[in-house]
N, C-alpha and C positions, 0 to 999 in steps of 0.2 A: 334694712338689715333683716336677714332671715332669722327666724327663731330656731336656733340650732338644736335645742332640746327636743323639738318635734320632728326634725328631718328624719325620714326613713328611706326615701328614694330620690334619686336625682335623674332628670332627663336632660339630655344634651342634643341639640340640633347640630350635627357635625357638618351639615351642608352636603359634602361629597358622599357621605354614607348614610344620610337620613338621620332620623331621631333614634338615639340609643338610650336605653334605660339601664340605670345602675342602682339596684336595690341594696346599696352598701350597708345600711344599718338595720335591715330586716333580719329576723331570725326564724328558724323553723317553729319555735314555740309561740310565735305570734307577738313577741315582745320587740322593742326597739333597742338595738345595741348602742353602746356608747363609743366603742372602739371597733374599727374594721381593719383587717389585714388583707391586702390584695396581692396575690402572687401572679406575675405575668412575665413571659419572656420578653426580651428586647424586641420592640416592633409590634407588641401586642396592643398598644394604645394607652399605656400608663401616662406618658407625657401629654397626650391629647387630653386626657381627663384632667390632669393637673393644670394645663393651660386654660381649659374652659372654666375652671374654678378660680383662677388667679386674676382674671379680668372680668369686670362687671359688664356682662352683655345680656341681651334678652334671649340668647340661645340656650342659657342654662336655667332650668326650672326645678324648684324644690317641692317635694310632696311629703305629707305625713303618712302614718301607718294606714289611715283610712282613705288614702289617695286624694286628700284635700290639697289644693294648690297653696303653697306658702310664699310664693313670689319668686323673683329672680335677682334679688339684691345680694351681691357677693361681698359687700363691704366688710363683713365680719368673718370672711373666709381668708385664712392666711396659709400661704403655700411656701414650703421650703423645697427648692429644686435646684438644678444646675444654674438656672438663670439668677437665682438669689446669690449663689456663691460667686458667680462671675461679677455681678454688680458690686458686691461688697468687698471682694477680696482680689480677684484675678486682675481686674482692670482698675482697681483703686490706686490712685497716686498718693494717697495719704500715708503717712508713716505710722499713724495710730488709728484706732477705731473711734468712731463718733460716739459721743456720750449718750446715755439713755437716762431720761429724767423720770424719776419715781416721785409719787406724791408723799410729802412729809406732813408734819403738823403745822400748817400755815393757814389755819382757818381764819384768823383775824385779818391776815394780809390778803387772803383770797376774797374775803368779804369787802375789803376796801377797794380792790380791783373791780369786783363785780358792781359796786356802787358807782365807780367812775364810768364803767361801761354803760350802765343805765343812764347816767347823766348825759353822756355823749349821744346816745340814741335819742334821748329826749330833745337835745339841741337840734339834731338832724331832722327830727319830725317837725319842730317849730320852723326851721328854715324851709322845709318842703311845703309846709302849710302857707307860709308867707308867699312863696313863689306861685303856688296854686291860686291864692287869692288875687294876686296881681294878674295872672293869666286869665282868670275868670272875669275880672274887671275889664281887661282889654277887649275880650271877646263878648262882653255883656252876657256871660253865662251860656253862650251858644256853643255847645259841645260839638254839634255836627260840623261847624266851620273848622274847629280845631283839628278834626280828623281828615279834612280834605287833603288830597295828595299834592305835593309839590316836588317834582323830580322823584327821588327815591326816599323822601321823608314827608312829613305832614306840615301844614301851616303852623299847628300848635308847637311842634318840635322846634321849628325855626324861630318862632317868636319867643319861645321859652329860652332859647340860646341867647337871644338879644337881651332878655330880662336878666339872665345870669351875668352876661357881660357888663351890663349897667350896674348891677348890684356889687359886683366885684371890681368895678372900675376898669374893666378891660375893653377899650374901644379905640378905634382910629389908630391902630398900630400900622402905619404905612411903610415902615422901614424894615427890611429883612436883615436880621442879625442872628446867625446861628448860635452865638454865645448868649442870646437872650431868649431861651425857650419859653419863658413866661409870656413874652409878648406874642408868641404864636400858639399859646394854649397847649404847649407840649406836643403839638402835632408832628414835630420832627423827631420826637424821642421814642424809644422802644422799638419793638420789631415791626410795628405797623400802627398807623394812626387809627383811632377808633371812631365810631359813629358820632359820639358826643363832642369829642375834641375837634372833629372836622367841622361840624355845624357851628361851634363856638368861634372857630377860626374864620370861617366865611362871614359869620354874622357881625364880626367886628367892623365890617364896611357898611353896615346897614344904614347908618346916618350920613356917611360921607358921600353917598351917591344920590341924595334926594334932588339936588339941583339939576343933575343930568336927567333924572327921571322926569321931573316937572317940565323941563325943556322939551323932552321927547313927547310927552303926553299932549302938550299944547293946549288946544281949546277943549279937548275931551277930558274934562276935569273929574266929573263924577257921573256914574251911570244914570242917575235919575234926571240928568240934564239932556240925555239923548232922547229925542222925540221922533226924528225922521227915520223912516225905514232904511234909507240909504246910509244914514249915520250908524244905525244898529248893525247893518251888514258890515260896514267898515270896521266897527268895533270888534265884531266877532272874528273877522279875518285877522285883525291886528292882534287879538288875544291868542289866536292859534299860532301865529308867527312867533310871538314872544315866548310862548310855552315851548315850542319846538326848539327855538334858539337857546332857551334856558337849559333844557335837558341836555342838549349837545355840549354846551359850555361846561356844565357840571361834570359830565363824563370826561371831558378833556382835562379838567382840573384834577380829577381822580387819577387819570393816567400819568400826569406829571408827578403827582405825589408817589405813585407806585414806582416811578423811575428813580426817585430819590432813595427809596428803601432798597431798591435793587442795587444802587450804588453804595450801599452800606454806610450812609451818612456822609459820603463824599459829594457834597452839594455841587462843587465845581464840575463834577464829572458829567452832569446833565446839561451843561452849557449855561446859557444866559438865565440867571436867577430872576432877573427883572420880568421875564416872561411869566414865571410862576406868580409873581405879585400882580401883574396886569390881569392874568386869567382869574385870580381870586376876586379882584375888583369888578371885573366884567360879570362874573357869576353873581355877585351880590347885587349889581345893578339890574340884571335881568330878573332876579328873584323879587327885588323891590318893585320893579315895573309890573310884574305879574300880580303881586299882592295889591299894589296901588290901584290897578285897573279892576281887579275882580272883587276886592274887599275894601271899598272906599271908606266905610265906617272904621275899619281897623286902622287904615292909614290916618284918618283924622285923630284917632285916639293915640297914635304912636309917633307922629311925625316930629313932635317937639320933645320926645323922650317918653319912655314907657313907664318908668317908675317915678314915684314922688320922693322928695327929700326925706320925708318921714320914713318911708319904706326903706330907703337906703341906709338911714341911721339905725333902724331896727335890725336890718340884716347885718350890718357891721358889728353891732353889739353881740348878736348871736354867734356870728362867725368867730370873733375874737374869743368868746367864751368856749366855743368848741375847740379851737386851737389850743387854748390853755389846758383844757381837760385832756386832750389827746397827748400832750407832752407829759402831763402827770401820769397818765395811764401807761405810756411807753416806759417811763422811768421805773414805775412800780413793777410792771410786768418783767422788764429786763432784770431788775434786781431780784425778783422772785426766782426767775430761771437760774440765775447764777447761784443763789443759795440752794436751790433744789439740786443743781448739778453737784455742788460741794457735798451735800448730804447723801446724794444717791451713789456717788462714786464708790464709797466703801462697801455698800451693800451689793452693788453690781459686781465689783471685783470679787467679793467674798463668794457669791453664788457661781460666778463664771469659773473661778479657780477650783471650787468644790466639784463642779461638773467635769472640768478638764482633768482633774486628778483621777476621777473614776475611769477615764479612758487611757490616759498616758502614764498614770502614776504621779506621785507627788513631785512637784517642781520640775517636771520635764518640760512642759510648756505652761506658762502662767501669765497673768496680767498684772501690771502696775499702773498707778495713776500717772497721767502726764499733766503738764502745766495748764492745758486748756480743758481740764476736767474730762478728757477722753481716757483711752486705755492703751498703754504700750504693751506689745507682745514680747515676752521675755523667754529666753532659754538659758541653759547653763552658761553658754558663752556670751551672754549679753542680749541686748535688744535686737529684734529682727522685724523688718517691715512685713505686714501680713501677706503682701504679694510675693515675698521670698520664701514662704513656707512651702513644703511639699503639697502635692494635690490632696493627699489624705489628710494632712494636718489642716489645710485650709477648709476642707469639708467638715471636719470635726469642730474647729473653732467657729466656723460660720453657723453650724447647727446650734452651738451653745449661744452664740450672739443672736440667732433667730429667736430662741426662747426668751432671752433677756428682753429683746425688743417687743415681744408680746406683752411685757409688763409695762411698757411705756405709758406714763400717766397714771400708773397704779402701784400696787405693792406686790412683792413676790409671793406673799402668802395668799394673794387673791388672783394669782396668775391664771388658774384654771376655773375660777369662779365666774369668769366672763362668759357671756353667751357668744360662742364662736365655734367655728370648725377649723381645725388645724390639719393640714395635709403634709405628709413627709413623703416626697417622691425619691425613692432609692437612696435613703440616708446612709447606707453602708457601701455605696459604689466606690471603687478605687481604693478599698481598704485591704490591708493584709489581715491575717486571721487574728492577731493579737489586738489590733485596733477595732476590728469588727466585734470582737468579744466585749471590748470596752464600751463601744457605742450601744451594743445590745443591753449591757448592764445599766448604762445611763438612761436609756429609754424605759427599761423596766422600772427603774427608780422613779422616773417622772410619771409613769403610768399609774403609780399608786395614788398620785394626786388627781390625775385625770379621772380615775374611777371612784374618787371619793364622793360621798353623798352630797357634799356642797358644790360639786363641780357641775358647771353648765357647758363644759367644753366637750366636743366630739372630735375624735382623732381618727384619721385615715392614714395607714402606713402602707405604701406601695413598694414592692421590691421584686427583683428577678432572682434573688439569692435563695437557693433551695435550703440552705441551712439556717439563714436568718429568720425566714418566715416561721418555721416550726418552733424555733427557740423563743421568738417573741410571743407566739401563740401559747406556749407552755407557761411563760412568765405571767402573761395577762390572765390566763385561766386560774393560776394559783392565787391571783388577787381577787378576781370575781368572774367566774366562768359565765355568769348570766348576762354579762355586758359585752361579750365579744362575738363578732361574726367573721368568718374566714371564707375567702373567695379565691377562685382562679379566674384570671382574665382571659377571655377567648378572643382571638383575632378575627376569625371567620366563622361566626356562629350567630344564630338568631338570639341566643341568650349570651349577652356580653359577659356576664358574671355567672359562674356556677359555684354552688356550695362546695367546700373542700375541707378535708381533714389532712392537714399538712403532713402529719406523721405517716400517712399512707402513701405519700408521694415518693416514688423511687424510680428515677429515670433509668438507672442502670438495669433494674429489674424489668422495666417496660421494654427496653431494647433487647434484653436477653430473652424475654418471652417471645418476641417476634422471631428471633433466631431459632428458638426451640420449636415453635409451631412450624416454621418453614422446614426445619430439618426432619421432624418426626411425622409431619402431616403427609398423607397420601393425596390430599386434595390439590387440584391444579390452581385453585383460586386463592391459595394461601398468600398472605402479604409478604412481599419480598423485602428483606432487610436491606437498608442502604449500605453500600460498601464502607462508608465512613463510620457508620454506627457499628458495624462488625469490627472494624479496626479499634474503635474506642472501647468496646467491650473486652476485646482481647488484651489491650494494654492495661485496662483496669484489673483484669483477672491476673495477669502476670504480676502486677504490683501487689494484689491481695495475697496470692498464694506462693509466689516464688521470690518476691522482693525485687523483681526486674521491672525496669521502666521502658525498655525498648520493645518495639513490636515483635522483634525476633532477635534474641541474643543467642547466637550460634553456640557459644560455649556452654551456656546454661542448658540449652536444648539437648546437646550431646550428653551432658551429665545426666539429664533426665532419662534419656534412652538407656543409659547404662544402669540406672536404678531399677529398670524393668527387665534386666537381662535374664531373669528366671522365667519370664513369660515371653516366649519368642514371638508370639503374634503381636503383642503390644510393642515390643522392642522394634519389630519390623515396621509397624505402622508409624511410630514416631520418627524413625529414620526417613521414611518416605514423606512424612508430613513436613519435616524441617525445610526442604527446598521451596515448598509452596509459599511459605511466608515471605520469601525474597522475590519469588517470581511474580506474585500478585501485586499489581501496582495501582489498583483502582482508586486508592485515596491519595496517590502521589501525582498531582497534576503536572509537576515539572517534567517528570520522565515521560508522561503521556504526550505533552506538547512537543518534546524533543523528538518523539517518534512519529510526529505528524497527526496525532489524534487531537485536532484543533477543537472538536466539539465535546471533548472529554466523554466520549461514548464509553460505557463500561467495557473493560477488557474481558470480563467474564460475564457471559449471559447464558440463560437457559440452564441446561443440565450441568455444565461445568461449574457454574456459580453455585448451584444447589449442592453439588458434591463438595465444593470448597467449604461452604457453611457447615455441612454435616461433619467434615473433618475437624473444623474448629470446635464444634460442640462436643464431639467425641473426645478430642484431646483434653478439653476442660473436664469432662466426666472421668477420664482416666486419672488425671492429676488429683482432682478433688471430687470423689464420687457423690458427695451430698451437696456440693456447692449450688448447682443449678436447681436441684429439687427444693432446697430450702429457700432460695430466692423466689421460687414460684408459690410459696405458701400464701402470699397476698391474694392469690387467685383461688383460694380453697373454696370460696363460695360457688365456684363453678361445678363442684361435685367431685373434684379430684383431690385425693390425699397425696401426701408427700411420697408415700410408697408407690402410688400409681405413677407419679412423675419418674421415680427411679426406675421402675420396671420398663417404661417406654424408652428411657435413655439406654438401659441395658440391652434392649432389643435392637435399638439403632446401632449401638457399638458392636454388637455381634455381627450384624450385616456388613458393617464397614470393615471389621477385622477379617472377615472371610474373604473380602476382595478389595484390599487397599490399592489405591492408585494415585499417581501424581496428577494433580489438576493444574493445567497451565492455560494461559491465554491462547495458545495455539489451537486448542479445541474449539475456540470460538472465532478463530481468525477469519474464516470464510464469511461468517455471518457479519462480522464487524466491517470487513471491506465492502460488503454489499450495502450496508447501511451508509457508509461514507459515500459510495458512488451515488446512491439515491439522493442524499442530501445535496451533493454538488450539482446534481441534475434537477434540483427543485422538487424531487419526489417526497413522499411522506414515509415516515418510519412505519413498519408493519404494525397493525392494530395490537397484536399480542405483546409486542415490545413496548408500545406506548402504555398499555394497561399495566404492564409489569412495572414500568417507571412510575406510573401514577400511584401504585400501591406503596411505593417506597416513601 
């Protein structure tokens, strides 16, 4: 678990893009923030960051303010994202939400459970000690022999399985019965047999094969009786052959068991089950032969039984005691959980409904208790399964449920006292404005606890929403400005995060500035505004100034020209300008495709496109003479006053009014056809056009 209180920087090895550094909690004043807001466009890497922190991997590393490494443990990092919503709501088949258990005043009962747990552990240690003593006695304390390899296990492992079988009275089960899993040490249960159950299962044949082993060994009974060189060579060759055959038989037995699990428990599907039984017996025989030949002292110690009657009685006594303690522990633990659920449900519902009312209003969506101590989702028209809620409702409910789950095993008043990092990845996605306001209010309310002096929680809020980011920033600053850091996420930059003042972010002004510079600049290297950005700016302007939402409302534009009837130059310009809005189709891909422009090459390029942008800027300046200038005030640090912007726009308008003209795609037709021909012939677009496109 990482110490969240010390985390200042996070490094993530993305693999495909190398190591990226996220100084999320660092501040310009040298302090460590407790809450970070990260603004990033879709595709900028927010989800990548959330995923890297939601899974405990070695690719994520935490560092403090002094760049000291804090580890890679993400176990106390909790992420709310789309995956959380899908898991708990969208694909959930449950009609109600799972209960969340909070701690109540059960100290006496918890003490009793802890004591039972300690007694169980003590019993387990005594049993382990008994088995170890038997194993040491059998090997005469020779640890090196215990570690010798036999197939893919050791001699000690195999003999220990024999000891466990004897102590638990599991031996000589020669009959296959799928309904008697005990007889086969549960080797046929579960998704796959494990290492221990496999050894126990094979070791059941350990004593039933000795007659066959002794017959095969014949006169070579013990190694110390071998004197002749020929006999020694014969023994060595024999041992090699036995070992090779033993390994092969063990592998074949594993393949047969794998076939059973591939058949999903349908034992008949793999054919003759007697083959499996015979292969087990043969494997045990070869292992016994190998041990008999290589470790004669071990054979002498174990051929008539490994454990003594006293040891078996001691084991049975400890084993029965352990079983009794485990039953008592289970009953006490289950009873405590039921009582905790009963006591928790009222508190959980109280807090959840309080949070839901902040978003939806009172009793719009709320929770009630169900019979299994979970929570039913209710609306005015009755109960509704969580999966039937709208996407926005699911997101809000799951966000509240996420915070409730953070309390699991604790109390609500200690929710943010835990040492943890909480990450909210786009918590307002898919919300309308009213619900977005509600979620913002809810998070602002919770942030008061996050930023409390007793809090050990750090919060990261990631969003692509340009209104949500500054609103959250303002609320958190009102609580404690010294504990907040604000960032913008960069997709293609050496600095993944850059410091930001969200109140200064104005995408409309940024696009308008590019149009302004392009229209008034005499420089050839001015950035060319993208046609779709020009369209977006024009639509926004129409909405701001004229209350129109269409890119070109003919009726409104005609009325506009009439309102300037006293100024013949402006009236004439607007009448000429109106058709251009319908002729230009740069942002309408459908019409371009219908006309054969499969590559969506701009219909206006070069001088015609420049004239078109100038006309747009001039029209905006005519309608609202201070609109563009005031939007440019965020750039006043460049040495330009608002009056300077107005003067430049006045000069541009004068030039355009002196010589107004209709700009159409026909002016660029020859150039566009040439581009099409070059592309079809495999040629390259001219350098000046490629540079122009790159600047967009």
